[in-house]
C-alpha positions in Angstrom: 135.4 265.7 -127.3 132.6 263.9 -125.5 134.8 262.6 -122.8 136.7 265.8 -122.5 133.8 268.3 -122.2 130.9 266.5 -120.5 130.1 265.3 -117.0 127.9 262.6 -118.6 129.6 261.3 -121.7 127.7 259.1 -124.2 128.2 256.7 -127.0 127.5 258.8 -130.1 125.2 257.9 -133.0 126.6 259.2 -136.4 123.9 258.6 -139.0 125.7 260.6 -141.7 127.8 257.4 -142.3 124.9 255.9 -144.2 122.8 252.7 -144.0 122.9 251.1 -140.6 124.2 254.1 -138.8 120.7 255.7 -138.6 118.6 255.4 -135.4 116.2 252.8 -136.8 118.9 250.6 -138.5 121.2 250.8 -135.5 118.5 249.7 -133.0 117.0 247.1 -135.4 120.5 245.5 -135.5 120.1 244.7 -131.8 116.9 242.7 -132.4 117.4 239.0 -131.6 116.3 236.5 -134.3 114.5 239.2 -136.2 116.8 240.2 -139.1 116.1 243.3 -141.1 117.1 244.7 -144.5 116.6 248.0 -146.4 113.9 248.4 -149.0 113.1 251.6 -150.9 110.4 252.3 -148.3 112.8 251.8 -145.4 113.8 249.0 -143.0 111.8 245.8 -143.2 111.9 242.4 -141.5 113.4 239.6 -143.7 113.9 235.9 -143.5 117.7 235.9 -143.1 120.5 238.3 -142.2 122.0 240.2 -145.1 124.5 242.9 -145.9 122.4 245.7 -144.5 122.2 244.1 -141.1 125.9 243.3 -141.2 126.7 246.9 -142.0 124.6 248.1 -139.1 126.3 245.7 -136.7 129.7 246.6 -138.0 129.1 250.3 -137.4 128.1 249.6 -133.8 131.0 247.2 -133.2 133.5 249.9 -134.4 131.9 252.5 -132.2 132.2 250.2 -129.2 135.9 249.6 -130.0 136.4 253.4 -130.1 134.5 253.8 -126.9 136.6 251.1 -125.1 139.8 252.8 -126.2 138.8 256.4 -125.2 137.1 255.4 -122.0 139.9 253.4 -120.5 139.9 254.0 -116.7 136.7 256.0 -116.8 134.3 255.9 -113.9 131.0 257.6 -113.7 127.8 257.9 -115.7 127.8 256.9 -119.4 124.7 257.3 -121.6 123.8 254.9 -124.4 120.7 255.4 -126.5 118.4 253.0 -128.4 115.3 253.6 -130.5 112.3 252.9 -128.3 109.9 250.1 -129.2 107.0 252.3 -130.3 109.0 254.5 -132.6 110.7 251.3 -134.0 107.3 249.6 -134.5 106.1 252.7 -136.4 109.1 252.6 -138.7 110.1 249.0 -139.5 107.8 247.1 -141.9 106.7 243.5 -141.8 107.7 241.1 -144.5 104.5 241.8 -146.5 105.0 245.6 -146.3 102.7 246.9 -143.6 104.1 248.7 -140.5 104.9 246.5 -137.5 102.6 248.8 -135.5 99.6 247.5 -137.5 100.0 244.0 -135.9 99.8 243.7 -132.1 101.3 240.3 -132.2 104.2 241.5 -134.2 104.7 244.4 -131.8 104.8 242.0 -128.9 107.4 239.8 -130.6 109.5 242.8 -131.6 109.4 244.3 -128.1 110.6 241.0 -126.6 113.3 240.7 -129.2 114.4 244.3 -128.5 114.4 243.8 -124.8 116.8 240.8 -125.2 119.0 242.8 -127.5 119.1 245.8 -125.2 120.1 243.6 -122.3 123.0 242.2 -124.4 124.0 245.7 -125.5 124.1 247.0 -121.9 126.2 244.0 -120.8 128.6 244.6 -123.7 129.1 248.2 -122.8 129.6 247.3 -119.1 132.3 244.8 -120.2 134.1 247.3 -122.2 133.8 250.2 -119.7 133.7 248.4 -116.3 133.6 251.7 -114.3 130.6 253.0 -116.1 127.3 253.7 -114.4 125.0 253.0 -117.4 122.3 255.5 -118.3 120.0 253.9 -120.8 118.0 256.2 -123.0 115.1 255.1 -125.2 114.5 257.5 -128.1 110.7 257.8 -128.6 109.9 260.7 -130.9 107.1 258.7 -132.5 105.3 257.8 -129.2 102.9 260.8 -129.2 101.8 259.8 -132.8 101.3 256.2 -131.8 99.1 257.2 -128.9 97.1 259.7 -131.0 96.7 257.4 -134.0 98.5 259.6 -136.5 101.1 257.1 -137.7 100.5 256.6 -141.4 100.2 253.1 -143.0 102.9 251.9 -145.3 101.0 253.1 -148.3 100.7 256.6 -146.8 97.0 256.8 -147.5 95.7 255.7 -144.1 96.5 256.0 -140.4 97.1 253.2 -138.0 94.8 252.7 -134.9 95.9 254.5 -131.8 97.5 252.4 -129.0 96.0 252.7 -125.5 98.2 254.3 -122.8 98.4 251.2 -120.6 99.7 248.8 -123.2 102.0 251.5 -124.4 103.5 251.9 -120.9 103.8 248.1 -120.5 105.7 247.6 -123.7 108.1 250.4 -122.7 108.5 248.9 -119.3 109.4 245.5 -120.9 112.4 247.1 -122.6 113.5 249.3 -119.7 113.4 246.4 -117.2 115.3 244.1 -119.6 118.5 246.0 -118.9 118.5 245.0 -115.2 117.0 246.0 -111.9 117.0 249.7 -110.9 119.9 250.9 -108.8 119.0 250.3 -105.2 117.1 247.1 -106.0 118.5 243.6 -105.3 122.0 243.9 -106.8 122.1 247.6 -107.6 123.4 246.9 -111.1 120.7 248.3 -113.3 121.0 251.4 -115.5 119.4 254.7 -114.9 116.6 254.8 -117.5 115.5 257.7 -119.6 112.9 258.2 -122.4 113.6 261.0 -124.9 110.7 262.5 -126.7 111.5 265.6 -128.8 107.9 266.1 -130.0 104.9 268.0 -128.8 102.3 266.3 -126.6 104.9 264.4 -124.5 102.9 261.6 -122.8 104.2 262.2 -119.2 101.7 259.9 -117.6 102.6 257.0 -119.9 106.3 257.5 -119.1 105.7 257.7 -115.4 103.6 254.5 -115.5 106.4 252.8 -117.5 108.7 253.6 -114.5 111.3 255.8 -116.3 113.7 257.6 -114.0 114.3 260.5 -116.3 112.5 262.3 -119.1 114.3 264.1 -122.0 112.3 266.8 -123.8 112.7 269.9 -125.9 112.2 272.9 -123.6 110.9 275.0 -126.5 108.0 272.7 -127.0 106.7 272.7 -123.5 103.3 274.2 -122.8 101.9 275.6 -119.6 99.5 272.7 -119.3 102.4 270.3 -119.2 103.7 271.9 -116.0 101.4 270.1 -113.7 102.6 266.8 -115.0 106.2 267.9 -114.8 105.8 269.1 -111.2 104.3 265.8 -110.2 107.1 263.9 -111.8 109.7 266.1 -110.1 108.0 265.5 -106.7 108.3 261.8 -107.4 112.1 262.2 -108.0 112.1 262.0 -111.8 115.0 263.7 -113.5 114.6 266.0 -116.5 116.9 266.4 -119.4 115.9 269.8 -120.9 116.9 270.6 -124.5 117.9 274.2 -124.3 120.0 274.8 -127.4 119.1 274.0 -131.0 120.3 270.7 -132.5 121.3 272.4 -135.8 123.7 275.2 -136.5 122.5 278.4 -134.9 123.8 281.4 -133.0 124.3 280.2 -129.5 123.1 282.6 -126.7 125.0 283.7 -123.6 125.3 281.1 -120.9 122.6 282.7 -118.7 120.2 282.6 -121.6 121.0 278.9 -122.2 120.0 278.1 -118.6 117.0 280.3 -118.6 114.3 277.7 -119.7 115.3 275.6 -116.7 115.4 278.4 -114.1 112.2 279.9 -115.3 110.4 276.5 -115.3 111.7 275.9 -111.8 110.5 279.2 -110.4 107.0 278.7 -111.9 106.8 275.3 -110.3 108.0 276.7 -106.9 110.8 274.2 -106.2 113.8 275.2 -104.1 116.7 276.5 -106.3 119.2 274.0 -104.7 117.2 271.1 -106.1 117.5 272.3 -109.7 121.0 271.0 -110.4 120.1 267.7 -108.7 117.2 266.9 -111.1 117.9 268.8 -114.3 120.4 268.2 -117.0 120.9 270.7 -119.8 121.2 269.2 -123.3 120.8 270.0 -127.0 117.1 270.0 -128.0 117.2 266.8 -130.2 120.6 265.3 -131.0 123.3 266.9 -133.1 123.2 264.7 -136.2 122.3 267.7 -138.4 124.9 270.0 -137.0 128.5 270.8 -138.1 131.3 269.5 -136.0 132.2 273.0 -134.8 128.6 273.8 -133.8 128.2 270.4 -132.1 131.3 271.1 -129.9 130.1 274.6 -129.1 126.6 273.4 -128.2 127.9 270.8 -125.8 130.3 273.2 -124.2 127.5 275.8 -123.8 125.3 273.2 -122.1 128.2 272.1 -119.8 129.0 275.7 -118.8 125.3 276.5 -118.1 125.0 273.4 -116.0 128.0 274.5 -113.9 126.2 277.8 -113.3 123.1 276.0 -112.1 125.2 273.8 -109.8 127.3 276.6 -108.3 124.8 279.4 -108.1 121.3 278.0 -108.6 119.6 281.1 -107.1 121.0 283.2 -109.8 
């Protein structure tokens, strides 16, 4: 379905399969020399690899096998997504039970490990789909909470200290750069990098400082005061992936209504209509893991059709 309907296909995450298929477990399985396991409170670092880590890696390996089979001969953009370092640090616990986010040294070690794992993952996808132009997305729904100091401690009774914007951007940059240089740099082999944040208070300045080339957001959560930041990012050439249809089963509107959040934002910002299709991608608001297969297909088709309207007749 993904390779048949979309101009930018992607490697799906299917968390309904259970332990290790979830966003946190799947990304934690990429960590190098930092094994994890599942405890009643969630994922936690452990001394040695066990069955939970093996299950997570098996899920990903089977998915890559399926991708390689379906994508034979494919050329063009291919998106892969990994949980970002700050959301991961706010979810995975240290061996003694506190969140990784509580220990700056542990965060540094985890970021370096994740960067190495992401680099290996990108290389594996390239090997299996040689014609792919990799689009690397870091999922960071927890980033606003990290910056605001609202992430709860492991006990749930306290809150962890806020992280300053500059260190937050530097850690993001470490993971983004690990996948290779940006296209147009020395060898032109690096992926197009995106950060997805489907939460209020998207930290646009932090993302720009980190050097992301695209920002993925839920259009329904945008506020007018965000538009100055969005306009500056668009002027700088940043692409926007706008979530314009619900991620769970709902009645889908007409194609023109699907595209409306993008066209109205563009008019308010005063950019030329012809530029809209060059810098905006229409997507579901936040994944489709909670949707039925029928709705997931319908939502992707609706986004694809609305995107064609933007490309063929941006003025309308």
